[in-house]
C-alpha positions in Angstrom: 5.9 5.0 5.1 3.0 5.4 2.5 -0.3 3.7 2.7 -3.3 3.4 0.7 -6.9 3.0 1.7 -9.8 1.7 -0.3 -10.6 4.8 -1.5 -7.4 5.3 -3.1 -7.3 1.8 -4.5 -10.6 2.1 -6.4 -9.7 5.4 -7.8 -6.3 4.1 -8.9 -7.9 1.4 -10.9 -10.5 3.6 -12.1 -7.8 6.0 -13.4 -6.1 3.4 -15.5 -9.1 3.6 -18.1 -8.6 7.1 -18.6 -5.0 6.9 -19.6 -5.4 7.0 -23.4 -8.4 9.1 -23.9 -8.6 11.2 -20.7 -12.6 11.9 -21.1 -12.7 12.5 -17.7 -10.3 14.0 -15.1 -8.1 11.3 -13.8 -9.0 9.8 -10.1 -12.3 11.9 -10.4 -14.5 9.1 -9.6 -15.5 9.4 -6.0 -14.4 5.9 -4.9 -17.2 3.9 -6.5 -16.5 0.3 -6.6 -15.6 -0.6 -10.1 -18.0 -2.2 -12.4 -17.5 -6.2 -11.8 -15.7 -7.7 -15.0 -16.6 -11.1 -16.3 -13.1 -12.5 -15.7 -10.2 -10.8 -14.6 -6.9 -11.4 -16.4 -4.2 -13.2 -14.3 -1.4 -11.2 -12.8 1.6 -13.6 -12.4 4.9 -12.6 -10.4 7.6 -11.5 -13.0 10.4 -14.1 -12.2 13.9 -14.4 -13.4 16.4 -17.1 -12.8 16.3 -20.8 -12.0 13.3 -22.1 -10.4 15.7 -24.5 -8.5 17.8 -21.8 -6.8 18.7 -22.1 -3.4 17.6 -18.4 -2.6 14.6 -16.7 -3.7 14.7 -12.9 -3.5 11.4 -10.6 -4.1 11.6 -7.3 -4.5 8.7 -5.0 -3.9 9.1 -1.6 -5.8 7.2 1.2 -7.5 8.5 2.8 -10.8 8.1 6.1 -9.5 10.0 5.6 -6.4 13.4 7.2 -6.8 14.9 4.9 -4.2 14.0 1.9 -6.2 15.7 3.4 -9.3 18.9 3.7 -7.4 18.4 0.1 -6.1 18.0 -1.0 -9.7 21.1 0.8 -10.8 23.5 0.2 -7.6 22.1 -3.4 -6.6 19.9 -5.1 -9.0 22.4 -5.0 -11.8 25.3 -6.6 -10.1 22.8 -9.0 -8.4 21.7 -10.1 -11.9 25.3 -10.6 -13.1 26.6 -12.3 -10.1 23.6 -14.4 -8.5 20.4 -14.4 -11.0 22.1 -15.2 -14.2 24.3 -17.9 -12.4 21.5 -19.8 -11.1 21.8 -19.1 -7.6 19.1 -16.7 -7.0 15.5 -16.7 -8.2 14.4 -13.1 -8.4 10.7 -12.4 -8.0 9.6 -8.6 -8.9 6.2 -7.5 -7.4 4.9 -4.1 -8.6 3.8 -1.4 -6.1 1.3 1.4 -7.1 1.3 4.4 -5.0 0.2 6.7 -7.6 -1.1 6.4 -11.3 1.9 6.8 -13.1 3.3 4.0 -11.5 0.3 1.9 -12.3 0.4 2.9 -15.8 4.2 2.1 -16.3 3.6 -1.3 -14.7 0.7 -1.9 -17.3 3.1 -1.0 -20.1 5.6 -3.1 -18.9 3.2 -6.2 -18.7 1.4 -5.4 -21.8 4.9 -5.9 -23.5 4.8 -9.5 -22.9 7.0 -11.6 -20.5 9.8 -11.7 -23.0 10.2 -8.0 -23.0 8.9 -7.3 -19.3 12.3 -7.1 -17.6 13.7 -5.0 -20.5 11.0 -2.3 -20.4 11.5 -2.6 -16.3 15.2 -1.6 -16.6 14.2 1.5 -19.0 11.4 2.7 -16.8 13.7 2.9 -13.9 16.6 4.3 -15.7 15.0 7.0 -17.5 12.4 7.6 -14.5 13.4 11.4 -14.3 12.4 11.8 -17.8 9.1 9.8 -18.5 7.7 10.5 -14.8 8.7 14.2 -14.6 5.6 15.9 -15.8 2.7 17.0 -13.9 0.4 16.6 -17.2 -0.9 13.1 -17.2 -1.2 13.3 -21.2 2.7 13.9 -21.2 3.5 11.1 -19.1 1.3 8.8 -21.2 2.9 10.0 -24.3 6.3 9.4 -22.7 5.6 5.9 -21.7 4.2 5.2 -25.5 7.6 6.2 -26.7 9.3 3.6 -24.4 6.8 1.1 -25.3 7.3 1.8 -29.2 11.1 1.5 -28.7 10.5 -2.0 -27.6 8.3 -3.0 -30.5 4.8 -2.3 -29.8 2.5 -0.2 -31.9 -0.1 2.6 -31.2 -3.1 -0.2 -31.5 -1.2 -2.2 -28.8 -0.5 0.8 -26.5 -4.2 2.1 -26.7 -5.4 -1.2 -25.8 -3.1 -1.5 -23.1 -3.8 1.8 -21.3 -7.6 1.4 -21.7 -7.6 -2.3 -20.3 -9.8 -1.8 -17.3 -9.9 -5.4 -16.3 -6.2 -5.5 -16.4 -6.0 -2.5 -14.0 -8.4 -3.6 -12.0 -6.9 -6.9 -11.5 -3.5 -5.4 -11.1 -4.5 -3.2 -8.0 -6.1 -6.1 -6.5 -3.2 -8.3 -6.6 -0.9 -5.5 -5.3 -3.5 -4.8 -2.5 -3.4 -8.5 -1.9 0.3 -9.1 -1.6 1.2 -5.9 0.2 -1.4 -7.0 3.1 -0.3 -10.3 3.1 3.4 -9.6 3.4 3.0 -6.4 5.5 4.7 -4.1 2.8 4.8 -0.4 3.4 7.6 1.1 1.7 9.9 0.7 -1.3 11.8 -1.1 -2.1 11.4 -3.8 0.4 13.0 -7.2 -0.1 12.3 -10.8 1.0 15.2 -13.2 1.2 13.9 -16.9 1.4 11.1 -15.3 3.1 12.7 -12.9 5.8 11.7 -9.4 5.1 14.4 -6.7 4.8 14.3 -2.9 4.1 16.5 -1.2 1.1 20.5 -2.0 1.6 23.6 -1.6 -0.4 24.8 -4.4 -2.7 27.4 -5.5 -0.2 25.1 -6.1 2.5 22.7 -8.0 0.2 25.4 -10.1 -1.1 26.3 -11.2 2.5 22.8 -12.3 3.3 22.7 -14.2 0.0 25.9 -15.8 0.7 25.0 -16.7 4.1 21.7 -18.4 2.7 23.9 -20.3 0.1 26.0 -21.7 2.6 23.4 -23.3 4.8 
């Protein structure tokens, strides 16, 4: 079980602005409340599938969580082919940030735009052991930029993304609200038509979805 207190949240938000330039040691700000911004950008849920699907499945996951990477490979891929792409399931992905690398990865995915979001989402999980393996934040940012460039983003767009303090603060605020509201304490956590479940195999998930579809 991983928990994040208010000090961690403020430090996490503050660290995002240091991602491109590294003018100060990451997470060095002593939990000071971030400077209020004039207008926070929207942080919508990222959604796949038919809005009219009988089953809604929400996944809470972190880009630096090994179990989440396994879930993406072993469960999400067949789920998408069998249920999401066929209109049976509406899938909602909610980002969890337990560390600065996970926040930076999520910023990259969101900055790429809605059309490219789930493409980068997949790459981040599939190459998790490559881009997140270093203890050097500058190396991780460089690795994330490589992923962004492969998706069609340029240096100017990437620098603007990683230096977007308003976006970072809004994302952390949204993360904090949804985690508390739904009582999420670990990743991946799933909700099937509002009922909370822990990580599971595709066989078990399929059985739960089929039961909902049969109602």
